[in-house]
N, C-alpha and C positions, 0 to 999 in steps of 0.2 A: 302224847297224843299214841302214838304206836301202842305203849304200854298199856293206856289205857283201854282199848279199841282191844287189846289182846286179854283182857279181863274182862271187859263187859259179858254180862252177858249176854245181851241178844244182838251183838257183834261178835264174839270169840274170834276173833283173825288169829289166824295161824303165824309163828311166827316165820321169818324168812327164809331161815333155812329147811323150815319143813312143810311149804307149799305145794300145793297139789291144784290139780282141776276141780277137784273133789274136796277143797278145803274154803274155808273162808276168807278171801285175800284181797289185802288192801293195794287196790288196785294207784288210785291217787289221792293225793291231799292238796286241799289247793285254800287260799284267801277265802270263806265267804264274806262279800262284802257288805257292809251294814249298810240299813236303810240311811239314804239322803238326807233326809231329814234331820235326824240324830248327828250327823257329818256335820252338816251346815251348820247346826247351834254348838255345834266343838268349835268350828270353826270362826263363828263368830261368837265366842266365847259366852255364849248362853246355858252349855253344858260343861262340865270339869274333864269329862272322859266317855268313850264311847264302848262298849263291851263289842270287843270281837272275837270271831267264832273260824270252825274251819269249815269246807265243803271236803266231803269224805265219799270218795265211791268205792265200795266192796265189791267183788266179785262172788256171789254167793253159792259155790260148788259144791256146799254143805247141803241144803235145801233141797228137798222135793215137791214141784220141780225148781232145778237151781235158777237165780232170778241176777240182775244186777240191781243194786239199793245205791240209794244215795243220802248220806247222813250230816245232819249239823250237828257239828261237835263244840261244844266249851264249857265254860271262855278260855280263850287264852289268856296265858300260855299253859297257865294250871285246870286242866281241863276232868270237870267232875260230871260231867253231861252229855248224852248223844240223843238226837230223837228224828226219827226217821224226816227227810223232805216233805214236804207237798206239793202238792203240782202248782198250787195258787203261789208259792210261793219262788220258784221257779221255772216258771213256763215250761217243765218237763217232767213227763210221766216216771212214777214212779211206783212200784218196784220196773222192771223194764224185763222184758223176753231174755234170756241166757245166751240167747243168737245174734243179741246186737250189743253184742258187748265189742269196744275196741279193742284193737291184737296186742297182744304181751306178750313179753319174751316167755313167760310162763308154757303159754301155745305154742309159737312159731318155732321156739328154739330147737336147732336138734340135737340139745342135748338133753330136751322136758317134750314139751306136747307134742313134739313133729320128729321126733327120735322114733318112734315105733313106724310111724306112716313112712318116713321115709327108705325105713329097712326094707319093710314091705314093698316099696316101688321097687329097690334094686333087688328083692326077692325075686318076682313076677320078670319087672322088663331089664334088669339088669346087664343080659350081654346084648340087647339092642343097644342099650345106652353107650353101652362100652364100642360096639362096632360103628356106633355114629357119631359118637364123641370122644371115643376113647377116653373117657370116663364116665363116675359116677357120684351117688350122694353120699354113699357112707364107705365105698368098697377102695380106700385107696390109702396109700403109703404115707404121703405125705398132706397133712391138712388141705394147704392150698391148691392141692391135685384133684378133691371134692370139687362136685359141682356146688355154684351157689346158686340161690333162689331169692327172687322176689315172690309177693303174695299180691292178690288181687282179690278184695269183697266182690260178691255177686250181685246186682242189684235184682229184688225179689221181691213178687210180692207177696209171699208168704213169709212174715217173721218169725216162724218159729223154726223155718231151716236155713241154717248157717252153710254158705259154699265159698271158696275161695277157687281162686287157679292159681296152681303155684309154674310161677314160670321159671326155667332154670338157666343160667349163666355161666359162661366160664370163670373162674375163679383168679382174674386178672385185671389189672387198675386199666380203668376203673369198668367194674363190670357191667353196666350199665350198657358199654359197648361193647358187648361181645354176646348178644343174643344167638340162641340156639334152634330157632323154629318150634320149637316146644311149650307145649302150656296142659298140665293136668289138673281137671277141675274135681276140687274134692270137696267131699260133705265133713263138714266136722259137728255133727252134733252131739252133744250129751257134755259130759264133762268124763267118760273111758275113752281115750285116745285108741285103744285096741280097740274099737268099735265104727271109728271112724274111716271111711273107705271113698274110692275114687267110680264116678261115674262116668267121665270123657275123657280124653285126650286128643288135643289135636298138634299133630305133629307135619310137619312140612305143608301147611295149608289144607290138612285133610282132617275131618275129622271122625271120633270113632268112640261108640257109645257104650265103651269098655276096654278094658286093658286086654279082655281074651282075646274082643273084635281085632284088637291094634296088632296084637301078639301074630293071631294067624293073618291077618292080611300082610303085616314083615318077613312070617314065614314062607307065605305061598306067592310072594313079590309080586302082588298086587296094588301094591302104592309108590310112591317115590320115596326113594330113600335120601338120608341125608349121610355125607362121610365129611366129617370137620374132623380137625384138628386143634388142639390149645395152641392158642400162639404163645409164642418165645417171649417172653418181657425182658424187654433193652430198651436202655435210655433212649430211642429211634421210634418206639412202638408209638404208636397213632394215637393211641388213647391214653397216654403218659403226659403226665405236663412240664419234663425235662427240657431245658430250653435246645431249640437245635435248626439247623439252617445258619445264613449270614449271621453273625451278629448285630444286633444293632443296640446302641450307636458302633460304629467299628474300634473305640476306642472306649476302654471301662469306664465312665463317666457319670458321675451321679445325677439322679433326675432331682429337680426343684423341689424342694419342701417348705412344711410351713415354720414358721419362726414367731415366736410371741418375745419382742423386743423388750418390752417392761416387764415380765412376769405374766398369769393366766389372770384374763377380765371377767372372769367367772367364778364364782363361789360351789362348792358342793357341802353338806351339811347332811351326814346320814343321808336321807333321800331325797332331798330337797335342794334345788338347783337354783344359783339367783346370778343373771345376767342382764346389766343394763336394767330395764324397765322389767323385765321379766323376771316371774317365777314360778315356778312349778314343781310338784314330786310326782317320782315314775318308780314302776316296780315290772315286774313280772311275772304272771300268771302263768301258773304252772297247765292250764288249759289253754289258756289264749293267746300268750305270749305279752307283749309289752304294752304297756301303758302309760299315758298321763293322768293327772290330776290336779284338781284347784290350779290351773292353767289361770297367772292373772299378769298384766299390763299397768304399769303404775298401778299396779294395789288393786286394781280394781278386775274381778273374776271375770274370765273369757269364758271360760269350760270348766264341768266339773268336771268332767272325764273323756277322755279319748283315745281308742282302745284299738286293737287289731280283736275283730270278730271270729273271721276265717280265713281260711285259703282254699281254693280248690285248684286241682286242672284237667280239664274235660277233654278226652284223648279222643281220635277217629280212626280208625281203622280195621280192616278185616281178621288182625288176629286177638286174640282172646282178652288178652292185656290191653288192647289199645280201645275197647268197646266197653269202656265205664266212665268213671268218676273219681279222683283220688280227692277225699276232705280231709285236709291235714291234721285239725283237732284231735282224730283219734290217735294220732300220734305223740298228744299229751306237748305242744308246739313246747310249752318253758321250758320242758324237757331235751328239748335239741337244741336248744343254743350251744355254739362250740366254738372255742376261744376265738377271740379277734387277735387279730399279728396288728401290731406295730408297726409302721412302715409298707403295710401293704393294704391290711384292713381299714387301718385309722391311720394320721397321722403320728407318727414317735410323740408328739407335746400332748397326745389327747391323755386325759385321766382315764385309766382303766378301773372297773366297777366288777369287782366278783359278787356269785350269789350264791345261798346255799338251799338247795331244793330239798325236796324227800325222796327218797329211795326204796322204789319198790323193793329191791332184791337184797336189801342190807337193815342192819338196825337201825345204822347213824345215819342223817340228812347227809348229803353229797356237797362239797365245793364245785359250784361250776367257775370257772376261772373267765376272767373278761368276757362275762355276758354284754355289758353294757361298756360304750367307748365314749367320750363325751369330748369336744373339743372345739375350737372357736378356727373356723375355716370363711380364707378369704376366697370369693369365688370370682373374683379377677375380672368382674362387669362391674359396670357402677351401679348404683342401686339408683341414683336418680344423678343428672348432669344436665347443664346447660354451659353454650358459649354466645354469647354475646360479643361480635369482635365489633362494629360501627361504635364509632365514640359517640354517634347519635342517637344509639340504642343503651348507652351505657358503659359498654365495651367492659366488659366483664367475665370470667369464668366463675362457675363454682361444681363441684362434685367430690364425690366421696364413692370407694369402690364398697360392695354387697359383703362386710361381715357378719357372719351368721353363728348362733351356736348350734349345734347338732348333737342329741342323743340318737346313738346308733349301736343295733341291736344283729346280730345274723345268725340263720335259723336255717339249719340244715336237715333237710327229710330227705333221707333216703340219696338222689341223684343230685336235686335242687338245691340251691344255695337262695334264700330270700333274705335281702339287707332291709330292713326298714330302719328307715331315718323321721327323726320330728327336728323340724328346722324352724330356728327363732329369729327371725329375722328384725331389726333395727326401727323399718317402720311399722313396726304392731302388727305383721304379718305372721303367721302360721303357717307353716308348710308339713303336709304329712305324707312319705316319698314309700312307696315299695320298688325294690327293683330285684330282679331275674337276673339268675349267672346259675355256674354249677353244670354237671354233666347233661348230656339229653338223656331221656328213655329211650331208646333207639330198639327199633324192630327189625326182624329178621326180611330181606328183602324180598319180595315176588313180586312178578309183573303186575298181579292183581293190584296190586297197595297203589299203582301211581295215584290215581283218583284221591288219594290222601296226603300226598306230600311227594319228598324227591331222593333220589339213590344219592347217598352221601360217601358211600362206601363199597366194598366188594361186596359183601354182603348187609349192608347198614343200610336200614330206612330211616330216615326223618319223619316220623308223622306229626302231621296240624294236629296241635291242641291250643286250647285257650286256658290261659292263666287270666284268676280272677280274685281280688280281694275286696273281703268284708272290713270296714270301720264303722264302729258305733262314737258318735261325737254329740254329747249331751252340754249344750252351749246354754249358759247363765247371761244373758247381755244384761250387766245392769239390774241382776236379780233373775229370779225365774220365772216371773212374770212375760214372755215371750210371744211375737207373731212371727209367721212365716208370709213372704209375700215375695210375688214373681214380680219382676220388672221385664212386662213382655214388648219386642222390639215389632213394631208393625210399621207399614207402608203408609203412609199418606199425602193424597193430593191437597196442593193450596196453591193460591193464587200468588203472582207477583205482586208486592207490595204497588209498585209504580205503574205495571200492567194486571191490571185486575181480569183481562179476559185471556193472559196466558198464564199456564197450568203448570206447574212442577210438582214431582214428587221427592218426597224426602221423608224419614222415619222418624215415629214417637216414640215414646212411653207410656204403656198403659200398666198402671198398678193392679195387682191383682192379688188380694188377700186369700189366702187359703185360711178357711172354716174347719174343715175338717179334713181327718186323718188319711178318709180314699181320695178326699181331693189334693192332698199332697204328695200322693204316690207320683213320682218324676222318671218319662223314659224320655231320655233325650232325642227331639225332632229336630229335624236339620232346618226344616221350614218354618220353625215358630223357636226364633234364639229370644235367650230371656235372661236375665242373671237373677239367684236366690239371696236373697235376703233374709237374715233371722234379725230381729230388729225390737227395741224394747218403746213401745208407746209411750211409757209415762216419762221418760229421760229424753232428754231435749240438748243438740251442741247448743253453742251460741247462735246458731242462723237459723233455731226452731227448726230443722231438721232432727227426727230421730234417730238415734245414735243406736247403731249396727253392725253386724259385720254380714260380707258378702260370701260365699259358697262358691269356690271355683273347682269344677273336677276335671282332672289332667288324665287323662286314659282312658276317655269311652270307647266301653265294649260292649258292645249288643250281643245279648244271647240270643243264639238264632232257634234254638230248640224249644219244643213246645213248653206252654208251663206246667204240664202234666208230664215232662218227660223224667223228671225226678223232684217228687215233691219236698223228701227234703234239701230240695237247696231253693227255695222260692224266693230268696233274695238276691240271685243273680239273676231276676228277670226285670228288676229296674236301675238305675244308676242313682235314685235315693230315694227315701222314703220318710216322710217326718209324721212321728208320735206323740201321742204326752206320756212325758216320764212315767214307768214305774219299776221298781225296786227290783219286782221280780222277771221283768224283761233284762234280763243281766246279759245275754248273747242274742245273737238271731240265728245260732245255729246250734249244735251239739255237739259232742266228743261219739257222741253214736249215728254222727250224720254219713258215715261210712254203711252202715248195713240197714238203715231205718227208712229205706225208701217207700215200704207198704205204707206204713202210717209213721210221720215224723214223729220222733220222741218232743223236738222242739220244731213247732211248724210258727214259721215266721208272720205266715201271713194274718196267723189269731192277732199279732201286735197291731193291727192297722185296720183289720177288717170290721172291728165292732164300730168303728167310723165314729170316735170321741171328738169331740170339739178341741180345737187346737189355738185358740183365740187367746192370748193372756195368760198363757199355760206353760210351764218346765217341758222344753221341747227339748227332743230326741231323736238328732237326725241319724239313718243309716245311708252309707254312701259304700255304690259298689263302684268300683272302676278293673282295668284288664287291661288284655293284649291278646291277639290273636300270636301266635307263634309258628309263623310256616320255616322249618328248620332248613337249613344249608351246611353245605359241606363247611363254610367257615365258623360253624357251631361246634367244631371239631378242634382240638378236646373238648370244651367246653363254652359255654357262650358266653358272650361279652356284654357287657353291662350296658355299654353303648346303645340307644334306644331303645332299652330294654326298662326304663323308670316308668311308671304310672303314680298318681293320688289324688289329693286333692290342696286347696289354699283356704284358709281364712284371713281375709284381707278386709280390715276396717273399714268400714263404708260411712261416712258423717259421723266416725264414733269420736274423732278429733277434731279440731276447729282450724290445722293445719298438718302437714306428714308429721308424726316424731320424731324422725330422723333429723330434724332440724335442732334436735340437743345436741347432734353426736358430735365429736370432736374428732373423729374420723375425716371430716370434710375438710377438703381443700379451697379454700376462696384467693383467686388473682384477680384483683383489679389494679387501676395506675393507683401508685401513692399519691400524686395529686389530681384528681379529676378536673379542674380546672387547666391543668400544664401537663399534656399528657407525657412533655420532652423530661417530665422529673422523674421518670423511670416507673418499675412495675413492684408490687407488692404481695409477696406470698405469704397468708396467712392459715397456717397450721393446729390452729386452737390449741394450739400448747403443747402439741404432741413434739416430742424429740426425733430431730433427723439426725442419727448417730448406728456405726455398723453394730451388729454382735454377733456372737459368735455360735453354730447352731451344736443343738445336742449331739454327743456321740448315741447311736445305736448301741443298748443294752440285749436286743434280742436272741444272741447266741449265748450270753452269759447266763441269762435266764435259764433259756433251758438248758445248758448244761447243765445248773442247778436241779432244775425239774421238767424235766421234759414230759411228765403227766402234763402239764398247762395244758399242752397242744395235741398229743398223740395218744394214742391209748397203747401203754408197757405192759399189762399184762391180757394174756388174751380172754375176750366174754364173746361166746358162740352169737351169732347175730345174722338175720336173713339180708339186712342190706346196710 
């Protein structure tokens, strides 16, 4: 595909070693999802094959004016044609202003686009940087002595103007915990970095409209000056992850571990997983991250697609970097996968899965090691249980631990790590969970910041921020003709049967069928409890009830910002939106969402503003969950995962005649050997599972990393911003 784009006259993409901002640059390649009907025809045996194609994003710095273009290229794997995507095909404008392009190393690297910018900064204010921080961006003998920097896009109503804040930090592990109280506003318009310039500088909570104004104030001593020294990096440094303090446990005892006494109870073939009654396919999208397809239980499709659509963080504070939103898809989520470590990220029994992805900086694809792990996990709590002790009630016990299959991926974007789990339970429930960990993006402490958080270090401030996750859930309950209904729980007064004059109160269910998309926009209201059901009106269980699935959202986080605070993130306003399926509505966000607040490249509100009928239609649920993070000193050095998970459940609702886990051999039934004579003893029925010892496997982590250290850590330095 790359070779075709390099020779195709309408794209003329530059080779990786010849890329400049003013060239035609391949930013991204991803699978262009086929039309759903074509895929269903293939899965149902109606079609023999489905033609596959790629979605390609090109930065056309070679055009006047420069633009961003999206192309559909195919068929895969032998590409012979590319055509510009139409807005009707992806709900994304095409082409787009060059200023809306996502960040790339071609722009941000200190060896490429930013090289001239950083050298000019050192030339103009290098003396001040040395006096304030004893460091600079480029004038350093050792690379790690140079200032590191993060960048934050500026939300603007002018889509032709591209601005960003550069925020320097000390290059000490980990740099996001070593802020310096400075940010520089840069205008990075056009394709010539020598024409980029600086428009403002923020220094120790003081704003200046130019570098010259800042220099003058500094020389005249009319500003508050900073005097900092780069911390000496030791094992005891607060921002490192070396173990410190009194060891726990006192003796070197290993933690509990997972075992598979009879081997793996799931199978993996290509990207299809089978686990008891479950089977599904999975992939990693370069644009949006992990996704499931054709999810079935007992051979019946429950979901056509369950996919991460977007992640975002809304910060609050007085510093420039905190006054904005970070939208992650611009970072190409699928390329931010980092190796999962057996024994730490996943059990050592897990199956480790690699991924080959497009490499924007090289001729050949690159292998991402262990982008997924799959394992069966014993949650240590009963999936179900009951003890009936008295003989008069049968005197028995039955229960089973909740062993479930987990498909896990971990996404590292700058300081934060996001763990995405898909969890398949034996009772037919499917759980999707997002968990936050990693380092804080901390600010420099000022007294004026107190309304936004807490002081967590000598010069360190933990800013209030909100994490949000957006998921696409395309349910197919016994086919594509589905309905969405809420079971509204409402109070009702009633008379006692034996005392009609006495009134009591109880709750009742009111079934509310949602008939149109606008009717199906859900924002959580504590005063109106309800259950959300998607069902098929044409299929029923043995008791004549509609077969369906219930959606339960765990981690509801209300956005308190006004609806027009950022037009590029309207999906954050509601906990769930239900729409009629369209192939063009691929995601509720776009890779351009960091810069396109003036006029969203993909406007999620258009997915439901046409208010189409959703009765007996193919339905897609757009689910948003999240949490507010108020950092405390216990978030140092990294945020723990405990209490930092959110997500949603798909729970069978009258889909089966009884709990599907009744077929499981994992259950333990205890009863009297002879119910008529309790003195004859107890019988424990393990359903043929063997009760024997096994030896845990030996960790191979050290051996594997001795042979291939690049599986986990970078071995050849590449300049980066974060």
